[in-house]
C-alpha angles and dihedrals in degrees: 000000000000092000089054090051092053090049092050092049091046094051092046091052090047096049099032093129094053090046092049091053093048090050092049091051090051091045089054090050093050090046093050090047091051094043094049097042094047090043093052093046090049091052092048092050093047091048092051090046093049092048092046096049093046094041097239109200123244096207130034120189124186119206138176098231132336128174119245094246091065088070088074089055092049090049091057093058108120113261095021113126102177137353138191128199121211142167114241125183137168113228137174119253125215102223108175094199092056134081099187118068117266127198142180143199116244114212121185121231130194129226093287109038094169092062099044127098108281088024117219113232117203120227094176137000126008142289118282121260117232094213123078124357123018109271122183143186116220130203116264097236095051091048093048092050091055099031091244120163139174105293097037124110132238125196124208141167110251122169093349095306132097108244131188115231121195115219110222099163148016118219153162135230130190088229092067109034085131110029112195123188110241109263095024131096097205130053122244109190091195096056100037136036144156120252122188115206132178112268098237092059093046092049093049091049098048098033093247101136110151091008145084137197104198135049135183127198141198111208129207119256116286095013119141110243090205093059091048091049090050089052089050094047089050090054093043095050102031106018091235139098125229090254093052092049088052090052089051094050093045093044091053091050090048092052094048092048091047090050092046095055101063091038096047097046096062092040091052088049090052091049090049088052095050091046094054089044092054089051095055117111134191091265100034138047119198112220120230110240114184112151128189087247089065091055092046091050091050091049092051096048093049092048092047092049090049089049093052090045090051091052091049092048091050090050093052089045093060089055096046124094101219094188092056089049094053089048091054090047091054 
């Protein structure tokens, strides 16, 4: 063993340059692995903290127009913790220094934008006032691309009319960390930006009083996003939730069953009478025997059959994609 140790030390001394180079290479690999892993973990934690602090939504749904009372129905969907309805529209901008067309996405904000879902964080200026002139907050990237600051004006085409917007703030939102113009893959901060406007002004400009066309949701932990989206689509297309559709189907079956019982019992009694009458001969008469137990047994059997049919229908309904069925029907 001592001889092997001496050989090891002699070889290490003889090839110390190669050994040092290999050790340095391995050290670089270890350092890069530690750096990339820790950096990725740091970015993930920072993203989670940012989304949590500013209440970034889990589900976003765009509609054409929905009445405000539908928000109560949306909030009752299983797994939904909090919702927020908004008005979101794409409009053209009139930028004097630009030859190519520019546009922006108008997003409505309520009285306390910093506390709402997808909270708006101010970088400069203040939040807009919903009373008086139309004040807005614009996204920081768009503002920097055009050199805009609080106090400047922005002109857009809303409801077919050119309207002046007063910039009172520059902000950020977790929803638009990377704002991409619809139809494009890459962002162009000069041609597209985000503008947050008080909801009353947006509702008046786009005839959306008492309505909304966009909703964002925060879900409870371990809730499937796909299931919530199916419930939202069901409400959006049919106006009813899965539970309400189940109640309608089971209710129809119950009405049919309850109507059938008082009709079927006397008909059965009459058929029994005709059957015994047909069996009569010249020398023998068959008695008609219909006891209350017969009626009770028939009623129990039909009720049990209806109950099992209802359970089977509900089970099929849980597996059925009603939205796809409606699309096929159309």
